[in-house]
N, C-alpha and C positions, 0 to 999 in steps of 0.2 A: 659629745665633743664639740668645742668651737675653735675656730682658726681666726687668729688677727694677725695681720700683717703691718710691720712697721719698718723704717728704715734707719740704719746706723749712721753715726756722724760722717763717715767716709763714702756713704753712698750703698753699703751694702745691705741685703735684704735679710729681715729677721722675721720669723713667724712664731707666734706662740699657739700651741695646741694645748687646750685645757681640758681637764677631766670632765668638768661641767660648765655650763654657762654661767656669766655673771660675774666675771672676774673684774669687770671695770676698765676704765682708761689705762693705758700703759704710758709710763712716763718717757720723755725724749731721752735720747743719748747725749748727754753735756759733754763729752770728752772733745777734745781739739786734737783729731787725728790727722795725720798727714795723708796727702791723696794717694790712692792705690794705684800702683803701677806694675802688676803682675805682667811678666812677658814669657810665659811657657812657651815652647815649641814642642813638636813632635819631630822624630827623625827615625827614618826606615831601616833596619839593619837587614840588608839584602841577603847575606848569608844565612842569618837564623830566620829570616822571613818573620821579623817582628817588629812591631814600634817600639819606640822608647821615648819616654817623655823627659825633656830637660827643663828644669824649674829651678834655676840658680838662685832666684830671689827667696827660695825658702831657707837659706842657710842662716838668716836672723831671725827664725821664728822662736817663740818662746819656748824653753826648755826647762822642764821640770822645776816650776817655782815653788816657793814654800807654800804650805796649805792655806795661809791667811792671805796669800796674794794671787789665789787662783782666779784666771780670767773667766771661767765658767761659773763661778758661783753668783748668785744675784748681787746686784749693787746694793751697797749701804752707805749712810752719810760719810763723805770724805774718801771714798773709794769706789769709783765708776768701773765696771766690768764690761764685758762683751755683751751682758743681758741687762739693761738698764732697769728693769723691775726689781723690787725688793723681794719678790718671791715668783715662781713659776712651777708648772707642771712638766710640760715638755717644751723645749725650744729648739728650732732649726735656724741655723743662719749661714750665710756665706763665709767659708773659711778666708781668714784675714790673710792667709799665706797660701793661696790655692796652686795645686799642681796643674789644674785645667781651669780655664775661665771664659766667659763670654766677652765678645768685643775686644779680644786681644790682637794687636797688629803682628802680621806675618814678618819674620825676620828676613833680611835681604836672602833671596834665593832659597828659602826654606819655607816651613809650614807652620802656622800659628797652632798653638796648644789649646784650641777651642775645645770647650767643655764645660763642666760645673763641678765644684767640690763644696760640700755642705757638711756642718758639724751638726750632730743631733745630741742634745743633753736629754738623758732619760729622767733626771730628777735634779731638783736643787740640792738636795743633800750630798754633800762633798764626801762623805764616807759611805754613800749608798753602793749597791750594786744592781745589775741586772736580775740576777736571780732572786734579788730580795724585793723587787717590785710588786706592788700590790695587783690584783687581778684588774682592778679598774685602770692603774697605770699602764699597765701592759697592754690593755686595749687601746690606748690613747697613742701609745708609742706605735702599734701596728696600723692604725689609721693614718698616723703621720709618714710612715714608711709608704704605704699605699698612695697617699696625696703626692709625696714627693716623687715616687717612680714615675707617676703619670705625668707630673709637670715637667720634671728634668727631661722626659723622653721626648718631650715637645719643643726643647730648645735646640737652637741653631747647632748643627753638626753632631749631636748626641746619638750615637749608635748602640750604647749599653749603658745600663744603669745596674750599679753595683752598691749594696748597702752592707755595711760591715762594721765591727768593733774589735778593736786591739785592746788588750787590757794587761797591764803589768810592765814594770820598766825593763823585764828581762826580753820582752817582745820589742820594745823599742818606743813606748808611748812617751810623749813629750808633756802630757798633761794628765794627772792622776784622777781627775773628777770623772765620775762614770758617763761616758758619753761614746757615741759612734760616728761614724761619717757616711756620705753618700757621694759616690763619684759618677759624674756622667761622662763616659770615654766617647771619643770621636772614631773609635775602631773598636773591633772585638778584642778583648784581652786574650793572650796567648792560650791559655788553658781551656777557655770557652770555644775558641775557635778550633782547638784539636778535638774537644769532645763533640762538637757538632759535624766535623768532618767524619769521625767515626760513626755518629748516627746516619748520616747520608749514606756511608757505605752500607750500613746495615739496612737501611731502607725504612726504619722507624725508630721511635724514642727507645734507646738503650736503657735508660733509667727505669723505665717501665719493667723491663726485665730483670734488672738488678734488684729492684724492690720486691719483685715476686719470688725470686732466688734466696734473698735474705730472710723473707717471711717463712717460706719453705724450710730452709735449713735450720733457723732459730737460734744457732750457737753465737751468733754474734749480735743479736738483737738487745738494745737497752730498754726500750719501751715500744708498745704497741697497743693502738687504740684502733676503733672502727675505721678512723680516717687517716691516722698518721702512724709512721714506723720510724724509729731512731736506731741506727746500729753502726757497729764499727765495720768499715769496709773490709772486705776479705784481703785485699791488696792495698792496706792502709800505709801511708807513707810515714806518718808521724806516731809517735809512741802511743799516744792515746788521741784518737781522732773519731769523731762521730758524724754521721750524716744524718739529717732529718728531713723526712719526705711526707708531703702528702700522698696517701695511697692513689688518690685519683690524679690523672694526668691534668696538670695546669701549668700554663707557661710562666705566670709571675704573680707577684702578690697581688696585684688589683683584679686577677681573674678568680680570687677565692671569694666565696659568700663570706657574710660576717661570722657565721658560726664556724665555717672552716678556718678562717683566719684565727679565731679565737683558739680553737683546738690545737692548731699548729703551734701557735706561740706558747701554749701552755706545756706542750712537750719540750720545744726548745727552751724554755726556762727551766724545765726540770732538768735538761741535759747540762745546761751551765750550772745549776746547783750541785750535780753530781761532780764536776769538775773542780768545784769548791771544796770537795770532801775527798778527794783523791790521796791528798798529801797532808801534812801538819799545817800548812799555810795554803790559801787558795791558789790554785794553779795559773799561772799567766797563760792568756789564750788569744787565738785570733779565730773570730766567727763571723763568716761571710754568707750572703744569700746569692746563689746562682740562680739567675732569672734568664728568661728568654732575650734575645736582641730586641731591639725596639720595632723593627721592621721585617726581620727575615727568620727563617727557621723556628717559627714559633710552635710548629707542630712537633718539632724534634727536641726542643728543650724542656725539661722537666724542673719546675722550681724545686729547690731544696736549700737547707742550710748546711754549711760545713764548719765544724769546730774542731780545733786541735790546739794542743799545749806542746811548748818545746821541752816540758820538764819530763825526762824519761824515768826517773826515779828520784826518791828524796835526796835533795840536794845536789842533784845533777842534772844539766840541760844536754839537750840534743843540739848540737852544732852542725850546720851543713858545711862539710869539708870538702875534700877535693871530688868524690864520687858524685856528691850531690850538687854543689855549686859548680864545679868544673865540668863534669860529665853529664849533669843532670838526671842521674840514676840514683833514686833513694835507697837506703839500707836502712831498714827499721829493726831497732834492738828489742822491740816488744812483740811478742806473738798477738796478733789481732784477737784471737779467742780469749787469751789470757786478759789483755785489755779490756774485752767486753765484760768479763766476770769481775774485774776490779771495779769498774763502773757501774755494773748492777749492785755491787756490795756499797758502793759509795754514796751514802745518802744521809741527810740530817739525822 
């Protein structure tokens, strides 16, 4: 894999990650873009003990453009996109409409939304999927995630790096091209902070115990190798939800050896492929990588991916109503053991 850095017309960074060396020089961004002036801020909810990001400038972001006007496709004569090159393997660039950014001025009496938001394009194929990536491309994506986890973790104010993908208009995606994102937060997200507090009370990594228990039980296991396990959690919140863990305790993606990373991504990709075959059409999903914070509790946090869909059955979605959105208590309509069996049966 090779990495080539360039700068877009409005000053944002763009990185090409190539499957193989020798791709040659990259064209310059010829667009006439207005100056970027993101002004996100963070505000603290004292009652909930949570941080909230305010990013009003994102109201004008691109929303579900037609396929022939996709800003994540390669550029072609007469139509320049976010990627100036006529072809690419994997591309990472600063989000044009970031929820968090570097160099943001503080609002009067408030706190600036310092951080980083990047877009990761997995393929130049507009109709591709993560589950359909070749083994070579999967390795390139993995190395790009490792690179960005390290680099973003070194940026000003970043406390936590979150790698994720949203797929499907039902989830709320604004661009259909296969892509994910990476956020560098200036605080620990609530779910991460809550899990670390539980591990602190336990005095050790709770995920290690969960992994051992799920393997021993076996009823909810979707895939199992010498190094990786994927399972539906016993207390799953979503109708179809799978967690993918390295069996060895590692804090984050950069801590994996290259062969471990390859094995983990292969099982992760298999899980996404099973989500594609649960229903008559590929399921919309959210997939995110839980990693250790940049500087703290690295012994208590266990790297893993969480994948879930909001589709609870054919033609029906799981909406977060009063008990979930209002009270914060999930009610799952699907028995986790049943979901595990459906996922084991769902394959090409």
